[in-house]
C-alpha positions in Angstrom: 5.3 9.3 -6.3 3.9 5.8 -7.0 5.2 4.5 -10.3 2.8 1.5 -10.7 -0.9 1.8 -9.7 -1.3 -2.0 -9.7 1.5 -2.3 -7.1 -0.2 0.2 -4.9 -3.5 -1.7 -5.3 -1.9 -5.0 -4.3 -0.1 -3.2 -1.4 -3.4 -1.9 -0.1 -5.2 -5.2 -0.5 -2.5 -7.2 1.3 -2.5 -4.7 4.2 -6.3 -4.8 4.4 -6.3 -8.6 4.5 -3.4 -8.6 6.9 -1.4 -11.0 4.7 1.7 -9.0 4.0 4.3 -11.1 5.8 7.5 -9.6 7.0 8.7 -6.4 5.3 11.2 -8.4 3.2 8.4 -10.9 2.2 6.0 -8.0 1.5 8.5 -6.2 -0.7 9.1 -9.5 -2.6 5.4 -10.0 -3.2 5.1 -6.5 -4.6 8.2 -6.9 -6.8 9.9 -3.9 -5.2 12.8 -3.3 -2.8 12.4 -3.0 0.9 13.6 0.6 0.6 10.8 1.4 -2.0 8.3 -0.4 0.3 9.3 1.9 3.2 9.0 4.9 1.0 5.5 3.9 -0.2 4.4 3.3 3.4 5.8 6.6 4.6 4.0 8.4 1.8 0.7 6.8 2.8 1.4 7.6 6.5 2.6 11.2 6.2 1.1 12.6 3.1 -2.3 10.8 3.2 -2.5 10.3 7.0 -3.2 6.5 6.7 -2.6 4.8 10.0 -0.6 1.7 9.2 1.1 -0.5 11.8 3.1 -3.7 11.8 2.3 -6.6 14.1 5.3 -8.8 15.1 2.9 -11.4 16.3 1.0 -11.9 13.1 4.0 -10.7 10.9 1.8 -8.4 8.9 1.1 -4.7 8.3 -2.5 -3.7 9.0 -4.6 -0.6 8.9 -5.3 0.7 12.5 -8.5 2.4 11.2 -11.0 1.7 8.5 -9.4 2.8 5.2 -10.7 3.0 1.6 -8.1 3.8 -1.0 -9.4 4.9 -4.4 -7.1 4.8 -7.3 -7.7 7.3 -10.0 -6.0 7.6 -13.4 -6.5 10.8 -15.3 -5.9 11.4 -19.0 -6.8 14.4 -21.2 -9.9 12.6 -22.3 -11.3 10.9 -19.2 -10.9 9.9 -15.6 -11.2 6.3 -14.4 -11.4 5.4 -10.7 -11.1 2.0 -9.0 -11.8 1.2 -5.3 
């Protein structure tokens, strides 16, 4: 699904701050292709029901509702979460 948790964390932070830029700029900031960016956004929208929109005026993605994304890494020995 998501190959790099730090990429998803940055994606979420930039959307929350409404500082993503255009899709091309956003993908570049994340170090991924636009296609991968679209895949990640679609996963968030369709599998996790996160309401994300894009504003042509502010040239940024934004959350339409309050969102808290918690990243969890599970190993055999422990679970670590980061909000």
